Structures are given as C-alpha cells and as structure tokens.
PDB file with one MODEL, atoms N, CA, C and O in Angstrom:
MODEL        1
ATOM      1  N   MET A   1       2.809  11.752 -16.337  1.00  0.00           N
ATOM      2  CA  MET A   1       4.092  11.545 -15.707  1.00  0.00           C
ATOM      3  C   MET A   1       4.556  10.128 -16.024  1.00  0.00           C
ATOM      4  O   MET A   1       3.765   9.188 -15.953  1.00  0.00           O
ATOM      5  N   GLU A   2       5.809   9.970 -16.367  1.00  0.00           N
ATOM      6  CA  GLU A   2       6.363   8.659 -16.693  1.00  0.00           C
ATOM      7  C   GLU A   2       7.623   8.390 -15.901  1.00  0.00           C
ATOM      8  O   GLU A   2       8.305   9.311 -15.452  1.00  0.00           O
ATOM      9  N   THR A   3       7.920   7.122 -15.737  1.00  0.00           N
ATOM     10  CA  THR A   3       9.166   6.684 -15.132  1.00  0.00           C
ATOM     11  C   THR A   3       9.574   5.396 -15.835  1.00  0.00           C
ATOM     12  O   THR A   3       8.778   4.801 -16.561  1.00  0.00           O
ATOM     13  N   THR A   4      10.802   4.970 -15.623  1.00  0.00           N
ATOM     14  CA  THR A   4      11.307   3.762 -16.263  1.00  0.00           C
ATOM     15  C   THR A   4      11.663   2.736 -15.203  1.00  0.00           C
ATOM     16  O   THR A   4      12.206   3.080 -14.154  1.00  0.00           O
ATOM     17  N   MET A   5      11.359   1.487 -15.477  1.00  0.00           N
ATOM     18  CA  MET A   5      11.671   0.410 -14.553  1.00  0.00           C
ATOM     19  C   MET A   5      13.076  -0.111 -14.825  1.00  0.00           C
ATOM     20  O   MET A   5      13.484  -0.240 -15.979  1.00  0.00           O
ATOM     21  N   THR A   6      13.817  -0.410 -13.755  1.00  0.00           N
ATOM     22  CA  THR A   6      15.159  -0.963 -13.897  1.00  0.00           C
ATOM     23  C   THR A   6      15.078  -2.467 -14.138  1.00  0.00           C
ATOM     24  O   THR A   6      13.998  -3.055 -14.083  1.00  0.00           O
ATOM     25  N   SER A   7      16.222  -3.080 -14.403  1.00  0.00           N
ATOM     26  CA  SER A   7      16.261  -4.525 -14.619  1.00  0.00           C
ATOM     27  C   SER A   7      15.861  -5.300 -13.365  1.00  0.00           C
ATOM     28  O   SER A   7      15.471  -6.465 -13.453  1.00  0.00           O
ATOM     29  N   LYS A   8      15.955  -4.665 -12.205  1.00  0.00           N
ATOM     30  CA  LYS A   8      15.549  -5.299 -10.945  1.00  0.00           C
ATOM     31  C   LYS A   8      14.072  -5.070 -10.624  1.00  0.00           C
ATOM     32  O   LYS A   8      13.589  -5.505  -9.579  1.00  0.00           O
ATOM     33  N   GLY A   9      13.359  -4.393 -11.516  1.00  0.00           N
ATOM     34  CA  GLY A   9      11.941  -4.132 -11.293  1.00  0.00           C
ATOM     35  C   GLY A   9      11.676  -2.908 -10.437  1.00  0.00           C
ATOM     36  O   GLY A   9      10.555  -2.722  -9.963  1.00  0.00           O
ATOM     37  N   GLN A  10      12.679  -2.073 -10.229  1.00  0.00           N
ATOM     38  CA  GLN A  10      12.514  -0.881  -9.400  1.00  0.00           C
ATOM     39  C   GLN A  10      12.087   0.308 -10.254  1.00  0.00           C
ATOM     40  O   GLN A  10      12.469   0.426 -11.418  1.00  0.00           O
ATOM     41  N   ILE A  11      11.280   1.191  -9.646  1.00  0.00           N
ATOM     42  CA  ILE A  11      10.895   2.431 -10.314  1.00  0.00           C
ATOM     43  C   ILE A  11      11.185   3.595  -9.373  1.00  0.00           C
ATOM     44  O   ILE A  11      11.309   3.415  -8.161  1.00  0.00           O
ATOM     45  N   VAL A  12      11.291   4.783  -9.945  1.00  0.00           N
ATOM     46  CA  VAL A  12      11.485   5.993  -9.153  1.00  0.00           C
ATOM     47  C   VAL A  12      10.179   6.765  -9.162  1.00  0.00           C
ATOM     48  O   VAL A  12       9.609   7.029 -10.221  1.00  0.00           O
ATOM     49  N   ILE A  13       9.707   7.126  -7.974  1.00  0.00           N
ATOM     50  CA  ILE A  13       8.520   7.971  -7.860  1.00  0.00           C
ATOM     51  C   ILE A  13       9.026   9.410  -7.860  1.00  0.00           C
ATOM     52  O   ILE A  13       9.838   9.772  -7.009  1.00  0.00           O
ATOM     53  N   PRO A  14       8.567  10.233  -8.792  1.00  0.00           N
ATOM     54  CA  PRO A  14       9.060  11.611  -8.880  1.00  0.00           C
ATOM     55  C   PRO A  14       8.907  12.366  -7.559  1.00  0.00           C
ATOM     56  O   PRO A  14       7.965  12.140  -6.800  1.00  0.00           O
ATOM     57  N   SER A  15       9.852  13.263  -7.308  1.00  0.00           N
ATOM     58  CA  SER A  15       9.876  13.992  -6.034  1.00  0.00           C
ATOM     59  C   SER A  15       8.604  14.793  -5.792  1.00  0.00           C
ATOM     60  O   SER A  15       8.174  14.927  -4.647  1.00  0.00           O
ATOM     61  N   SER A  16       7.994  15.326  -6.844  1.00  0.00           N
ATOM     62  CA  SER A  16       6.760  16.103  -6.656  1.00  0.00           C
ATOM     63  C   SER A  16       5.650  15.223  -6.069  1.00  0.00           C
ATOM     64  O   SER A  16       4.880  15.676  -5.222  1.00  0.00           O
ATOM     65  N   LEU A  17       5.570  13.970  -6.520  1.00  0.00           N
ATOM     66  CA  LEU A  17       4.570  13.054  -5.964  1.00  0.00           C
ATOM     67  C   LEU A  17       4.947  12.604  -4.557  1.00  0.00           C
ATOM     68  O   LEU A  17       4.077  12.452  -3.698  1.00  0.00           O
ATOM     69  N   ARG A  18       6.242  12.388  -4.316  1.00  0.00           N
ATOM     70  CA  ARG A  18       6.673  12.000  -2.963  1.00  0.00           C
ATOM     71  C   ARG A  18       6.322  13.092  -1.967  1.00  0.00           C
ATOM     72  O   ARG A  18       5.852  12.798  -0.868  1.00  0.00           O
ATOM     73  N   ARG A  19       6.544  14.350  -2.337  1.00  0.00           N
ATOM     74  CA  ARG A  19       6.203  15.463  -1.440  1.00  0.00           C
ATOM     75  C   ARG A  19       4.690  15.556  -1.247  1.00  0.00           C
ATOM     76  O   ARG A  19       4.210  15.711  -0.125  1.00  0.00           O
ATOM     77  N   LYS A  20       3.946  15.460  -2.348  1.00  0.00           N
ATOM     78  CA  LYS A  20       2.486  15.596  -2.286  1.00  0.00           C
ATOM     79  C   LYS A  20       1.860  14.564  -1.362  1.00  0.00           C
ATOM     80  O   LYS A  20       0.933  14.880  -0.616  1.00  0.00           O
ATOM     81  N   PHE A  21       2.362  13.323  -1.405  1.00  0.00           N
ATOM     82  CA  PHE A  21       1.767  12.249  -0.614  1.00  0.00           C
ATOM     83  C   PHE A  21       2.545  11.935   0.664  1.00  0.00           C
ATOM     84  O   PHE A  21       2.225  10.974   1.363  1.00  0.00           O
ATOM     85  N   GLY A  22       3.565  12.741   0.972  1.00  0.00           N
ATOM     86  CA  GLY A  22       4.312  12.562   2.212  1.00  0.00           C
ATOM     87  C   GLY A  22       5.101  11.270   2.272  1.00  0.00           C
ATOM     88  O   GLY A  22       5.225  10.670   3.340  1.00  0.00           O
ATOM     89  N   LEU A  23       5.634  10.833   1.144  1.00  0.00           N
ATOM     90  CA  LEU A  23       6.378   9.580   1.091  1.00  0.00           C
ATOM     91  C   LEU A  23       7.821   9.807   1.519  1.00  0.00           C
ATOM     92  O   LEU A  23       8.526  10.645   0.956  1.00  0.00           O
ATOM     93  N   LYS A  24       8.237   9.069   2.496  1.00  0.00           N
ATOM     94  CA  LYS A  24       9.609   9.121   3.005  1.00  0.00           C
ATOM     95  C   LYS A  24      10.246   7.759   2.822  1.00  0.00           C
ATOM     96  O   LYS A  24       9.556   6.778   2.542  1.00  0.00           O
ATOM     97  N   GLU A  25      11.547   7.695   2.977  1.00  0.00           N
ATOM     98  CA  GLU A  25      12.262   6.418   2.883  1.00  0.00           C
ATOM     99  C   GLU A  25      11.668   5.419   3.879  1.00  0.00           C
ATOM    100  O   GLU A  25      11.432   5.754   5.040  1.00  0.00           O
ATOM    101  N   GLY A  26      11.434   4.212   3.422  1.00  0.00           N
ATOM    102  CA  GLY A  26      10.921   3.160   4.292  1.00  0.00           C
ATOM    103  C   GLY A  26       9.408   3.031   4.302  1.00  0.00           C
ATOM    104  O   GLY A  26       8.884   2.076   4.877  1.00  0.00           O
ATOM    105  N   VAL A  27       8.678   3.974   3.677  1.00  0.00           N
ATOM    106  CA  VAL A  27       7.222   3.874   3.630  1.00  0.00           C
ATOM    107  C   VAL A  27       6.842   2.657   2.799  1.00  0.00           C
ATOM    108  O   VAL A  27       7.375   2.448   1.709  1.00  0.00           O
ATOM    109  N   ARG A  28       5.933   1.869   3.313  1.00  0.00           N
ATOM    110  CA  ARG A  28       5.483   0.673   2.589  1.00  0.00           C
ATOM    111  C   ARG A  28       4.456   1.097   1.546  1.00  0.00           C
ATOM    112  O   ARG A  28       3.670   2.019   1.765  1.00  0.00           O
ATOM    113  N   ILE A  29       4.478   0.406   0.407  1.00  0.00           N
ATOM    114  CA  ILE A  29       3.569   0.692  -0.694  1.00  0.00           C
ATOM    115  C   ILE A  29       2.771  -0.574  -0.995  1.00  0.00           C
ATOM    116  O   ILE A  29       3.341  -1.643  -1.209  1.00  0.00           O
ATOM    117  N   GLN A  30       1.459  -0.442  -1.008  1.00  0.00           N
ATOM    118  CA  GLN A  30       0.594  -1.564  -1.356  1.00  0.00           C
ATOM    119  C   GLN A  30       0.371  -1.523  -2.864  1.00  0.00           C
ATOM    120  O   GLN A  30       0.060  -0.469  -3.420  1.00  0.00           O
ATOM    121  N   LEU A  31       0.531  -2.676  -3.531  1.00  0.00           N
ATOM    122  CA  LEU A  31       0.306  -2.775  -4.966  1.00  0.00           C
ATOM    123  C   LEU A  31      -1.025  -3.477  -5.202  1.00  0.00           C
ATOM    124  O   LEU A  31      -1.249  -4.585  -4.716  1.00  0.00           O
ATOM    125  N   LEU A  32      -1.897  -2.827  -5.947  1.00  0.00           N
ATOM    126  CA  LEU A  32      -3.207  -3.380  -6.231  1.00  0.00           C
ATOM    127  C   LEU A  32      -3.317  -3.644  -7.728  1.00  0.00           C
ATOM    128  O   LEU A  32      -2.935  -2.799  -8.538  1.00  0.00           O
ATOM    129  N   ASP A  33      -3.831  -4.798  -8.094  1.00  0.00           N
ATOM    130  CA  ASP A  33      -4.051  -5.176  -9.484  1.00  0.00           C
ATOM    131  C   ASP A  33      -5.550  -5.182  -9.717  1.00  0.00           C
ATOM    132  O   ASP A  33      -6.254  -6.057  -9.213  1.00  0.00           O
ATOM    133  N   ASP A  34      -6.046  -4.211 -10.479  1.00  0.00           N
ATOM    134  CA  ASP A  34      -7.487  -4.174 -10.726  1.00  0.00           C
ATOM    135  C   ASP A  34      -7.858  -4.817 -12.055  1.00  0.00           C
ATOM    136  O   ASP A  34      -8.963  -4.618 -12.561  1.00  0.00           O
ATOM    137  N   GLY A  35      -6.931  -5.589 -12.619  1.00  0.00           N
ATOM    138  CA  GLY A  35      -7.202  -6.296 -13.859  1.00  0.00           C
ATOM    139  C   GLY A  35      -6.680  -5.585 -15.091  1.00  0.00           C
ATOM    140  O   GLY A  35      -6.290  -6.232 -16.063  1.00  0.00           O
ATOM    141  N   GLU A  36      -6.667  -4.246 -15.063  1.00  0.00           N
ATOM    142  CA  GLU A  36      -6.193  -3.486 -16.209  1.00  0.00           C
ATOM    143  C   GLU A  36      -5.059  -2.534 -15.871  1.00  0.00           C
ATOM    144  O   GLU A  36      -4.389  -2.021 -16.767  1.00  0.00           O
ATOM    145  N   GLN A  37      -4.842  -2.297 -14.598  1.00  0.00           N
ATOM    146  CA  GLN A  37      -3.778  -1.381 -14.208  1.00  0.00           C
ATOM    147  C   GLN A  37      -3.229  -1.752 -12.837  1.00  0.00           C
ATOM    148  O   GLN A  37      -3.856  -2.484 -12.071  1.00  0.00           O
ATOM    149  N   ILE A  38      -2.054  -1.232 -12.551  1.00  0.00           N
ATOM    150  CA  ILE A  38      -1.428  -1.424 -11.240  1.00  0.00           C
ATOM    151  C   ILE A  38      -1.604  -0.115 -10.474  1.00  0.00           C
ATOM    152  O   ILE A  38      -1.286   0.959 -10.985  1.00  0.00           O
ATOM    153  N   VAL A  39      -2.105  -0.211  -9.265  1.00  0.00           N
ATOM    154  CA  VAL A  39      -2.308   0.969  -8.424  1.00  0.00           C
ATOM    155  C   VAL A  39      -1.330   0.887  -7.261  1.00  0.00           C
ATOM    156  O   VAL A  39      -1.271  -0.129  -6.569  1.00  0.00           O
ATOM    157  N   LEU A  40      -0.565   1.948  -7.043  1.00  0.00           N
ATOM    158  CA  LEU A  40       0.369   2.031  -5.916  1.00  0.00           C
ATOM    159  C   LEU A  40      -0.319   2.826  -4.817  1.00  0.00           C
ATOM    160  O   LEU A  40      -0.736   3.962  -5.042  1.00  0.00           O
ATOM    161  N   LYS A  41      -0.442   2.241  -3.636  1.00  0.00           N
ATOM    162  CA  LYS A  41      -1.125   2.904  -2.526  1.00  0.00           C
ATOM    163  C   LYS A  41      -0.172   2.965  -1.336  1.00  0.00           C
ATOM    164  O   LYS A  41       0.129   1.932  -0.738  1.00  0.00           O
ATOM    165  N   PRO A  42       0.308   4.162  -0.981  1.00  0.00           N
ATOM    166  CA  PRO A  42       1.230   4.267   0.153  1.00  0.00           C
ATOM    167  C   PRO A  42       0.526   3.967   1.468  1.00  0.00           C
ATOM    168  O   PRO A  42      -0.622   4.357   1.677  1.00  0.00           O
ATOM    169  N   ILE A  43       1.230   3.271   2.345  1.00  0.00           N
ATOM    170  CA  ILE A  43       0.695   2.976   3.672  1.00  0.00           C
ATOM    171  C   ILE A  43       1.429   3.898   4.646  1.00  0.00           C
ATOM    172  O   ILE A  43       2.389   3.496   5.303  1.00  0.00           O
ATOM    173  N   THR A  44       0.955   5.137   4.723  1.00  0.00           N
ATOM    174  CA  THR A  44       1.546   6.155   5.580  1.00  0.00           C
ATOM    175  C   THR A  44       0.794   6.187   6.907  1.00  0.00           C
ATOM    176  O   THR A  44      -0.298   5.628   7.009  1.00  0.00           O
ATOM    177  N   PRO A  45       1.363   6.833   7.923  1.00  0.00           N
ATOM    178  CA  PRO A  45       0.637   6.964   9.196  1.00  0.00           C
ATOM    179  C   PRO A  45      -0.730   7.633   9.017  1.00  0.00           C
ATOM    180  O   PRO A  45      -1.692   7.266   9.692  1.00  0.00           O
ATOM    181  N   GLN A  46      -0.817   8.611   8.111  1.00  0.00           N
ATOM    182  CA  GLN A  46      -2.087   9.291   7.862  1.00  0.00           C
ATOM    183  C   GLN A  46      -3.119   8.302   7.297  1.00  0.00           C
ATOM    184  O   GLN A  46      -4.287   8.330   7.685  1.00  0.00           O
ATOM    185  N   TYR A  47      -2.683   7.439   6.390  1.00  0.00           N
ATOM    186  CA  TYR A  47      -3.564   6.438   5.795  1.00  0.00           C
ATOM    187  C   TYR A  47      -4.068   5.469   6.860  1.00  0.00           C
ATOM    188  O   TYR A  47      -5.250   5.125   6.886  1.00  0.00           O
ATOM    189  N   VAL A  48      -3.172   5.034   7.735  1.00  0.00           N
ATOM    190  CA  VAL A  48      -3.549   4.100   8.797  1.00  0.00           C
ATOM    191  C   VAL A  48      -4.547   4.754   9.748  1.00  0.00           C
ATOM    192  O   VAL A  48      -5.523   4.119  10.148  1.00  0.00           O
ATOM    193  N   ARG A  49      -4.312   6.029  10.120  1.00  0.00           N
ATOM    194  CA  ARG A  49      -5.245   6.737  11.002  1.00  0.00           C
ATOM    195  C   ARG A  49      -6.630   6.851  10.367  1.00  0.00           C
ATOM    196  O   ARG A  49      -7.647   6.743  11.052  1.00  0.00           O
ATOM    197  N   LYS A  50      -6.658   7.070   9.059  1.00  0.00           N
ATOM    198  CA  LYS A  50      -7.924   7.198   8.347  1.00  0.00           C
ATOM    199  C   LYS A  50      -8.726   5.894   8.388  1.00  0.00           C
ATOM    200  O   LYS A  50      -9.956   5.918   8.351  1.00  0.00           O
ATOM    201  N   LEU A  51      -8.030   4.761   8.464  1.00  0.00           N
ATOM    202  CA  LEU A  51      -8.696   3.467   8.467  1.00  0.00           C
ATOM    203  C   LEU A  51      -9.175   3.014   9.839  1.00  0.00           C
ATOM    204  O   LEU A  51      -9.934   2.050   9.940  1.00  0.00           O
ATOM    205  N   ARG A  52      -8.744   3.693  10.893  1.00  0.00           N
ATOM    206  CA  ARG A  52      -9.128   3.274  12.240  1.00  0.00           C
ATOM    207  C   ARG A  52     -10.646   3.217  12.386  1.00  0.00           C
ATOM    208  O   ARG A  52     -11.363   4.150  12.023  1.00  0.00           O
ATOM    209  N   GLY A  53     -11.108   2.104  12.924  1.00  0.00           N
ATOM    210  CA  GLY A  53     -12.523   1.941  13.202  1.00  0.00           C
ATOM    211  C   GLY A  53     -13.351   1.460  12.026  1.00  0.00           C
ATOM    212  O   GLY A  53     -14.542   1.187  12.181  1.00  0.00           O
ATOM    213  N   ILE A  54     -12.748   1.352  10.859  1.00  0.00           N
ATOM    214  CA  ILE A  54     -13.502   0.975   9.662  1.00  0.00           C
ATOM    215  C   ILE A  54     -14.060  -0.447   9.759  1.00  0.00           C
ATOM    216  O   ILE A  54     -15.102  -0.739   9.172  1.00  0.00           O
ATOM    217  N   LEU A  55     -13.382  -1.329  10.487  1.00  0.00           N
ATOM    218  CA  LEU A  55     -13.838  -2.711  10.606  1.00  0.00           C
ATOM    219  C   LEU A  55     -14.602  -2.978  11.900  1.00  0.00           C
ATOM    220  O   LEU A  55     -15.002  -4.111  12.166  1.00  0.00           O
ATOM    221  N   LYS A  56     -14.801  -1.946  12.692  1.00  0.00           N
ATOM    222  CA  LYS A  56     -15.469  -2.099  13.975  1.00  0.00           C
ATOM    223  C   LYS A  56     -16.873  -2.659  13.794  1.00  0.00           C
ATOM    224  O   LYS A  56     -17.654  -2.158  12.984  1.00  0.00           O
ATOM    225  N   GLY A  57     -17.183  -3.697  14.552  1.00  0.00           N
ATOM    226  CA  GLY A  57     -18.514  -4.278  14.520  1.00  0.00           C
ATOM    227  C   GLY A  57     -18.800  -5.127  13.296  1.00  0.00           C
ATOM    228  O   GLY A  57     -19.948  -5.495  13.047  1.00  0.00           O
ATOM    229  N   SER A  58     -17.768  -5.440  12.535  1.00  0.00           N
ATOM    230  CA  SER A  58     -18.004  -6.274  11.354  1.00  0.00           C
ATOM    231  C   SER A  58     -17.140  -7.521  11.432  1.00  0.00           C
ATOM    232  O   SER A  58     -16.277  -7.637  12.302  1.00  0.00           O
ATOM    233  N   LYS A  59     -17.372  -8.434  10.533  1.00  0.00           N
ATOM    234  CA  LYS A  59     -16.556  -9.639  10.483  1.00  0.00           C
ATOM    235  C   LYS A  59     -15.289  -9.403   9.680  1.00  0.00           C
ATOM    236  O   LYS A  59     -14.490 -10.321   9.496  1.00  0.00           O
ATOM    237  N   GLY A  60     -15.102  -8.193   9.206  1.00  0.00           N
ATOM    238  CA  GLY A  60     -13.923  -7.850   8.423  1.00  0.00           C
ATOM    239  C   GLY A  60     -12.637  -8.002   9.203  1.00  0.00           C
ATOM    240  O   GLY A  60     -11.614  -8.401   8.646  1.00  0.00           O
ATOM    241  N   MET A  61     -12.677  -7.687  10.490  1.00  0.00           N
ATOM    242  CA  MET A  61     -11.472  -7.790  11.315  1.00  0.00           C
ATOM    243  C   MET A  61     -11.032  -9.241  11.420  1.00  0.00           C
ATOM    244  O   MET A  61      -9.839  -9.531  11.330  1.00  0.00           O
ATOM    245  N   GLN A  62     -11.967 -10.148  11.609  1.00  0.00           N
ATOM    246  CA  GLN A  62     -11.624 -11.565  11.690  1.00  0.00           C
ATOM    247  C   GLN A  62     -11.026 -12.042  10.371  1.00  0.00           C
ATOM    248  O   GLN A  62     -10.064 -12.809  10.366  1.00  0.00           O
ATOM    249  N   ALA A  63     -11.588 -11.593   9.260  1.00  0.00           N
ATOM    250  CA  ALA A  63     -11.056 -11.967   7.940  1.00  0.00           C
ATOM    251  C   ALA A  63      -9.638 -11.437   7.773  1.00  0.00           C
ATOM    252  O   ALA A  63      -8.776 -12.124   7.225  1.00  0.00           O
ATOM    253  N   LEU A  64      -9.395 -10.225   8.241  1.00  0.00           N
ATOM    254  CA  LEU A  64      -8.058  -9.634   8.157  1.00  0.00           C
ATOM    255  C   LEU A  64      -7.061 -10.433   8.990  1.00  0.00           C
ATOM    256  O   LEU A  64      -5.949 -10.703   8.535  1.00  0.00           O
ATOM    257  N   ILE A  65      -7.445 -10.811  10.196  1.00  0.00           N
ATOM    258  CA  ILE A  65      -6.564 -11.596  11.070  1.00  0.00           C
ATOM    259  C   ILE A  65      -6.241 -12.941  10.428  1.00  0.00           C
ATOM    260  O   ILE A  65      -5.093 -13.384  10.446  1.00  0.00           O
ATOM    261  N   GLU A  66      -7.253 -13.585   9.863  1.00  0.00           N
ATOM    262  CA  GLU A  66      -7.033 -14.873   9.201  1.00  0.00           C
ATOM    263  C   GLU A  66      -6.117 -14.726   7.988  1.00  0.00           C
ATOM    264  O   GLU A  66      -5.265 -15.580   7.743  1.00  0.00           O
ATOM    265  N   ASP A  67      -6.292 -13.650   7.236  1.00  0.00           N
ATOM    266  CA  ASP A  67      -5.445 -13.401   6.068  1.00  0.00           C
ATOM    267  C   ASP A  67      -3.998 -13.181   6.482  1.00  0.00           C
ATOM    268  O   ASP A  67      -3.081 -13.705   5.850  1.00  0.00           O
ATOM    269  N   ARG A  68      -3.791 -12.411   7.535  1.00  0.00           N
ATOM    270  CA  ARG A  68      -2.419 -12.172   8.032  1.00  0.00           C
ATOM    271  C   ARG A  68      -1.780 -13.479   8.514  1.00  0.00           C
ATOM    272  O   ARG A  68      -0.589 -13.705   8.299  1.00  0.00           O
ATOM    273  N   GLN A  69      -2.567 -14.331   9.160  1.00  0.00           N
ATOM    274  CA  GLN A  69      -2.062 -15.605   9.646  1.00  0.00           C
ATOM    275  C   GLN A  69      -1.622 -16.487   8.473  1.00  0.00           C
ATOM    276  O   GLN A  69      -0.568 -17.119   8.533  1.00  0.00           O
ATOM    277  N   MET A  70      -2.419 -16.529   7.423  1.00  0.00           N
ATOM    278  CA  MET A  70      -2.073 -17.314   6.235  1.00  0.00           C
ATOM    279  C   MET A  70      -0.791 -16.790   5.600  1.00  0.00           C
ATOM    280  O   MET A  70       0.035 -17.574   5.134  1.00  0.00           O
ATOM    281  N   GLU A  71      -0.617 -15.467   5.579  1.00  0.00           N
ATOM    282  CA  GLU A  71       0.610 -14.873   5.023  1.00  0.00           C
ATOM    283  C   GLU A  71       1.835 -15.286   5.831  1.00  0.00           C
ATOM    284  O   GLU A  71       2.889 -15.574   5.264  1.00  0.00           O
ATOM    285  N   LYS A  72       1.699 -15.316   7.149  1.00  0.00           N
ATOM    286  CA  LYS A  72       2.808 -15.723   8.017  1.00  0.00           C
ATOM    287  C   LYS A  72       3.229 -17.168   7.745  1.00  0.00           C
ATOM    288  O   LYS A  72       4.416 -17.496   7.735  1.00  0.00           O
ATOM    289  N   GLU A  73       2.228 -18.021   7.525  1.00  0.00           N
ATOM    290  CA  GLU A  73       2.492 -19.446   7.325  1.00  0.00           C
ATOM    291  C   GLU A  73       3.203 -19.732   6.009  1.00  0.00           C
ATOM    292  O   GLU A  73       3.860 -20.764   5.875  1.00  0.00           O
ATOM    293  N   ARG A  74       3.080 -18.832   5.035  1.00  0.00           N
ATOM    294  CA  ARG A  74       3.745 -19.024   3.748  1.00  0.00           C
ATOM    295  C   ARG A  74       5.170 -18.791   3.903  1.00  0.00           C
ATOM    296  O   ARG A  74       5.923 -18.901   2.935  1.00  0.00           O
TER     297      ARG A  74
ENDMDL
END
C-alpha cells in the first residue's frame, strides 16, 4: 500500500486501514523511528486500555512522569 506526502508533510491513511484499526478524526498517532523505518502507532482507547497496569510496581511510571514534565517545560 502506498500514499503520497503533501508539501505540508501530510499523508492520507487509506480508509481500509482506518476501518481496520478504528481510526477516527482526532485520534493521536505516535511516530516511532527505529533507525530504518517510521512506524505509525495509533493511540486509541483500545490501545490505552491494553497498556493499563503495564508499569505497575516498576520504576517505569516515574520515568514516564519525568519525561512528560520535561516535555511540558520545552
């Protein structure tokens, strides 16, 4: 599947993929750079529910809070 980027850096996600992954207007998309490719990861309510409890009992939550704080300060 291919798409073309506009001069503003925008791309269109084909409707078949939007339906498959439940993407609606306003859904936030996380962009990941793994060094060789760009990965688009939708942050849908289902994705957030799946992550619940993943940081429980670890220092990961503190790292996440600190990272969010640094982002706010920028």
